[in-house]
Backbone as JSON, one array per atom type, in Angstrom:
{
  "sequence": "XXXXXXXXXXXXXXXXXXXXXXXXXXXXXXXXXXXXXXXXXXXXXXXXXXXXXXXXXXXXXXXXXXXXXXXXXXXXXXXXXXXXXXXXXXXXXXXXXXXXXXXXXXXXXXXXXXXXXXXXXXXXXXXXXXXXX",
  "N": [[153.31, 95.71, 72.55], [150.01, 96.02, 73.87], [146.8, 95.2, 72.57], [143.84, 96.93, 72.98], [140.39, 97.17, 73.21], [138.14, 99.9, 72.96], [135.47, 101.01, 75.18], [133.28, 101.64, 73.68], [133.0, 100.08, 71.38], [132.06, 99.35, 68.05], [132.22, 97.2, 66.48], [130.99, 94.74, 66.75], [128.71, 92.53, 68.52], [129.97, 90.44, 69.78], [132.41, 91.14, 70.77], [134.32, 91.62, 73.56], [134.57, 94.02, 76.2], [137.63, 95.61, 76.62], [139.03, 93.59, 75.47], [141.91, 91.96, 74.39], [142.79, 90.29, 72.47], [144.42, 89.45, 69.48], [142.98, 88.22, 67.42], [140.36, 89.19, 67.6], [140.88, 91.85, 67.25], [141.64, 91.96, 64.66], [139.32, 92.1, 63.29], [138.64, 94.66, 62.69], [140.29, 95.21, 60.66], [139.52, 94.65, 57.82], [137.74, 96.77, 57.44], [139.33, 99.05, 57.42], [141.12, 99.01, 55.26], [139.76, 99.56, 52.68], [139.02, 102.08, 53.39], [141.24, 103.66, 53.33], [141.56, 104.41, 50.71], [139.53, 106.29, 50.12], [139.94, 108.17, 52.08], [138.66, 108.07, 54.57], [139.72, 106.77, 56.68], [140.6, 107.91, 59.08], [138.19, 108.58, 60.37], [137.12, 106.08, 60.93], [139.06, 105.08, 62.67], [138.82, 106.92, 64.77], [136.15, 106.4, 65.55], [136.38, 103.81, 66.53], [138.18, 104.2, 68.52], [140.9, 103.88, 68.15], [144.41, 104.05, 67.28], [146.58, 105.08, 64.64], [148.91, 103.74, 64.88], [148.18, 101.29, 65.91], [147.1, 99.99, 63.69], [149.35, 99.83, 62.07], [150.91, 98.14, 63.64], [149.3, 95.85, 63.66], [149.39, 95.19, 60.99], [152.08, 94.46, 60.73], [152.11, 92.26, 62.43], [150.35, 90.6, 61.07], [151.74, 90.22, 58.65], [153.88, 88.88, 59.68], [152.81, 86.44, 60.3], [151.18, 86.04, 62.51], [148.37, 85.82, 62.73], [147.77, 83.45, 61.34], [149.13, 81.68, 62.97], [147.61, 81.84, 65.29], [145.23, 80.79, 64.36], [145.98, 78.19, 63.91], [146.34, 77.17, 66.43], [144.62, 75.17, 68.75], [141.55, 75.75, 70.36], [140.68, 75.8, 73.87], [141.43, 73.43, 76.53], [144.78, 72.2, 76.82], [145.75, 69.18, 75.33], [146.42, 66.14, 77.04], [149.42, 64.21, 77.09], [149.6, 61.13, 75.21], [150.65, 58.93, 76.55], [150.28, 59.63, 79.21], [147.49, 59.67, 79.37], [146.92, 57.01, 78.82], [148.17, 55.82, 81.04], [146.57, 56.82, 83.15], [144.15, 55.61, 82.48], [144.81, 52.9, 82.79], [145.4, 52.86, 85.51], [142.87, 53.39, 86.62], [141.56, 51.12, 85.75], [143.04, 49.16, 87.1], [142.39, 49.78, 89.79], [139.66, 49.19, 89.75], [139.74, 46.44, 89.2], [141.13, 45.5, 91.42], [139.28, 46.06, 93.47], [137.24, 44.34, 92.67], [138.56, 41.89, 92.96], [138.95, 41.9, 95.76], [136.25, 41.68, 96.6], [135.66, 39.16, 95.55], [137.48, 37.52, 96.95], [136.49, 37.91, 99.55], [133.93, 36.79, 99.26], [134.67, 34.13, 98.69], [135.9, 33.46, 101.13], [133.72, 33.57, 102.87], [132.2, 31.51, 101.73], [133.9, 29.37, 102.21], [133.86, 29.24, 105.03], [131.16, 28.68, 105.41], [131.0, 26.19, 104.18], [132.61, 24.69, 105.9], [131.08, 24.85, 108.24], [128.68, 23.57, 107.46], [129.71, 21.04, 106.9], [130.61, 20.28, 109.42], [128.15, 20.16, 110.76], [126.96, 18.11, 109.36], [128.61, 15.91, 109.97], [128.18, 15.76, 112.73], [125.54, 15.07, 112.76], [125.6, 12.54, 111.7], [126.95, 11.07, 113.68], [125.33, 11.18, 115.91], [123.39, 9.27, 118.14], [120.72, 7.26, 117.05], [117.43, 7.6, 117.93], [115.57, 5.03, 119.48], [112.59, 3.29, 119.16]],
  "CA": [[152.19, 96.56, 72.92], [148.77, 95.28, 74.0], [145.66, 95.76, 71.87], [142.71, 97.03, 73.88], [139.22, 97.77, 72.58], [137.45, 100.89, 73.81], [134.18, 100.55, 75.67], [132.24, 101.97, 72.7], [133.3, 99.39, 70.13], [130.9, 99.08, 67.2], [132.59, 96.13, 65.55], [130.11, 93.6, 66.86], [128.3, 92.22, 69.89], [130.76, 89.37, 70.39], [133.67, 91.66, 71.26], [134.23, 92.01, 74.98], [135.24, 95.27, 76.56], [138.97, 95.38, 77.1], [139.57, 92.39, 74.81], [143.19, 92.26, 73.8], [143.18, 89.21, 71.55], [144.62, 89.92, 68.11], [141.99, 87.67, 66.5], [139.23, 90.1, 67.57], [141.35, 93.12, 66.75], [141.74, 91.86, 63.2], [138.0, 92.32, 62.68], [138.57, 96.0, 62.17], [141.21, 95.3, 59.53], [138.88, 94.83, 56.52], [137.06, 98.06, 57.3], [140.25, 100.14, 57.26], [141.81, 98.98, 53.98], [139.07, 100.39, 51.68], [138.9, 103.48, 53.88], [142.46, 104.4, 52.98], [141.4, 104.93, 49.36], [138.69, 107.49, 50.08], [140.32, 109.12, 53.11], [137.83, 107.98, 55.75], [140.42, 105.95, 57.66], [140.63, 108.62, 60.36], [136.87, 108.49, 61.03], [136.98, 104.71, 61.47], [139.94, 104.97, 63.83], [138.19, 107.68, 65.87], [134.94, 105.68, 65.96], [136.78, 102.63, 67.3], [139.07, 104.6, 69.59], [142.18, 103.31, 67.83], [145.44, 104.93, 66.75], [147.14, 104.53, 63.4], [150.0, 102.81, 65.26], [147.57, 99.96, 66.04], [146.97, 99.4, 62.35], [150.71, 99.49, 61.64], [151.31, 96.97, 64.42], [148.51, 94.7, 63.17], [149.93, 94.78, 59.67], [153.35, 93.74, 60.99], [151.77, 90.93, 62.99], [149.77, 89.84, 59.97], [152.82, 89.85, 57.75], [154.75, 87.94, 60.42], [152.13, 85.16, 60.46], [150.52, 85.92, 63.82], [146.98, 85.38, 62.6], [147.78, 82.04, 60.97], [149.55, 80.92, 64.15], [146.47, 81.77, 66.2], [144.23, 79.88, 63.79], [146.48, 76.83, 64.04], [146.2, 76.76, 67.83], [143.29, 74.68, 69.08], [141.03, 76.37, 71.58], [140.37, 74.9, 74.98], [142.56, 72.9, 77.31], [145.79, 71.46, 76.1], [145.56, 67.74, 75.47], [147.46, 65.44, 77.77], [150.14, 63.24, 76.24], [148.94, 59.82, 75.09], [151.17, 58.04, 77.61], [149.63, 60.01, 80.47], [146.1, 59.24, 79.27], [146.94, 55.54, 78.97], [148.5, 55.5, 82.42], [145.4, 57.11, 83.98], [143.17, 54.58, 82.18], [145.26, 51.65, 83.39], [145.27, 52.97, 86.97], [141.46, 53.21, 86.95], [141.24, 49.68, 85.54], [143.66, 48.42, 88.18], [141.58, 49.99, 90.99], [138.41, 48.45, 89.6], [140.01, 45.01, 89.31], [141.49, 45.22, 92.81], [138.02, 46.04, 94.23], [136.55, 43.1, 92.29], [139.31, 40.82, 93.59], [138.64, 41.93, 97.18], [134.92, 41.12, 96.77], [135.72, 37.73, 95.26], [138.14, 36.85, 98.09], [135.55, 37.94, 100.67], [132.89, 35.78, 99.0], [135.27, 32.79, 98.86], [136.09, 33.28, 102.55], [132.38, 33.25, 103.42], [131.82, 30.17, 101.24], [134.74, 28.39, 102.92], [133.34, 29.12, 106.4], [129.86, 28.01, 105.32], [131.26, 24.78, 103.87], [133.11, 24.07, 107.12], [129.94, 24.76, 109.15], [127.79, 22.5, 106.99], [130.41, 19.76, 107.06], [130.57, 19.94, 110.84], [126.77, 19.77, 111.08], [126.72, 16.79, 108.73], [129.31, 14.89, 110.77], [127.54, 15.61, 114.02], [124.25, 14.39, 112.54], [125.93, 11.14, 111.46], [127.43, 10.43, 114.9], [124.3, 11.17, 116.95], [122.66, 7.97, 118.2], [119.35, 7.37, 116.61], [116.5, 7.2, 118.98], [114.87, 3.75, 119.18], [111.26, 3.21, 119.71]],
  "C": [[150.91, 95.73, 72.97], [147.64, 96.0, 73.24], [144.47, 95.78, 72.81], [141.57, 97.76, 73.16], [138.6, 98.8, 73.51], [136.09, 100.37, 74.19], [133.06, 100.8, 74.66], [132.49, 101.3, 71.35], [132.02, 99.09, 69.36], [131.18, 97.95, 66.23], [131.71, 94.91, 65.69], [129.8, 93.26, 68.3], [129.18, 91.19, 70.56], [132.1, 89.87, 70.91], [133.5, 92.14, 72.69], [134.98, 93.32, 75.2], [136.62, 94.92, 77.11], [139.61, 94.14, 76.49], [140.89, 92.75, 74.14], [143.66, 91.19, 72.84], [143.33, 89.75, 70.15], [143.54, 89.39, 67.16], [140.75, 88.56, 66.46], [139.64, 91.45, 67.03], [141.41, 93.11, 65.24], [140.39, 92.15, 62.53], [137.87, 93.73, 62.13], [139.45, 96.17, 60.9], [140.53, 95.47, 58.19], [138.23, 96.2, 56.37], [138.04, 99.22, 57.12], [140.93, 100.16, 55.91], [141.06, 99.79, 52.91], [138.99, 101.86, 52.1], [140.11, 104.31, 53.52], [142.3, 105.06, 51.62], [140.59, 106.23, 49.34], [138.96, 108.45, 51.23], [139.49, 109.07, 54.38], [138.47, 107.09, 56.84], [140.39, 106.6, 59.06], [139.3, 108.51, 61.09], [136.64, 107.09, 61.61], [137.83, 104.57, 62.7], [139.34, 105.73, 65.02], [136.97, 106.95, 66.42], [135.29, 104.49, 66.86], [137.74, 102.96, 68.44], [140.48, 104.02, 69.39], [143.15, 104.4, 67.34], [145.98, 104.29, 65.5], [148.28, 103.57, 63.72], [149.46, 101.4, 65.49], [147.51, 99.26, 64.69], [148.35, 98.96, 61.85], [151.16, 98.22, 62.35], [150.58, 95.72, 63.97], [149.01, 94.22, 61.83], [151.24, 94.0, 59.84], [153.06, 92.35, 61.53], [151.19, 90.03, 61.91], [150.84, 89.33, 59.02], [153.78, 88.85, 58.38], [154.08, 86.6, 60.66], [151.42, 84.99, 61.78], [149.1, 85.38, 63.71], [146.9, 83.91, 62.25], [148.19, 81.16, 62.16], [148.4, 80.79, 65.15], [145.41, 80.84, 65.68], [144.66, 78.45, 63.95], [146.33, 76.29, 65.45], [144.77, 76.3, 68.09], [142.79, 75.33, 70.34], [140.77, 75.33, 72.66], [141.62, 74.44, 75.7], [143.53, 72.18, 76.4], [145.59, 69.97, 76.35], [146.73, 67.14, 76.22], [148.16, 64.48, 76.81], [149.46, 61.88, 76.29], [149.4, 58.87, 76.19], [150.49, 58.34, 78.94], [148.17, 59.56, 80.5], [146.01, 57.74, 79.48], [147.26, 55.13, 80.39], [147.31, 55.73, 83.35], [144.33, 56.04, 83.74], [143.55, 53.25, 82.83], [145.16, 51.69, 84.92], [143.81, 52.78, 87.4], [141.06, 51.76, 86.8], [141.81, 48.86, 86.67], [142.86, 48.56, 89.47], [140.3, 49.21, 90.93], [138.65, 46.95, 89.78], [140.41, 44.62, 90.73], [140.25, 45.15, 93.69], [137.27, 44.74, 93.92], [137.22, 41.9, 92.94], [139.02, 40.74, 95.1], [137.23, 41.36, 97.44], [134.92, 39.62, 96.54], [136.38, 36.99, 96.43], [137.22, 36.81, 99.3], [134.45, 36.88, 100.47], [133.44, 34.38, 99.15], [135.51, 32.48, 100.34], [134.77, 32.87, 103.23], [131.96, 31.85, 102.99], [132.62, 29.09, 101.93], [134.21, 28.16, 104.34], [131.99, 28.41, 106.38], [130.04, 26.51, 105.06], [131.71, 24.05, 105.13], [131.98, 23.88, 108.12], [129.02, 23.61, 108.74], [128.43, 21.13, 107.12], [130.41, 19.34, 108.51], [129.19, 19.52, 111.27], [126.46, 18.39, 110.52], [127.38, 15.68, 109.52], [128.63, 14.68, 112.12], [126.2, 14.9, 113.88], [124.48, 12.89, 112.3], [126.34, 10.43, 112.74], [126.4, 10.44, 116.03], [123.59, 9.81, 116.94], [121.21, 8.21, 117.82], [118.46, 6.91, 117.78], [115.76, 5.94, 118.54], [113.52, 3.8, 119.82], [110.82, 1.83, 119.8]]
}
């Protein structure tokens, strides 16, 4: 069965309308236990729009360890396995190093062509006859 809060919940401003999370539903739990002793349990249930079956179900979930299981779960996205994280890091590093290698090869190619050009100019300057005056 799903737990649903009524639109007129007075348990607190942080509870969303239609929230079905047991962790938020448990917030009404402390207010019902003392109410059983003086007989005001029914007024609390009416105020919150709940049925006594909700309380019974929450008690069973509590006794079964549902609240502790929810506390143990970490909120947010599930973490990726360490091997997957390492693989992604190594792929990024590989891409960066390949780009750096391509720039280095391009620079060496340009330097080789420049060296050949300067060498050719140097040889042609040595073989030109000097003008005599």
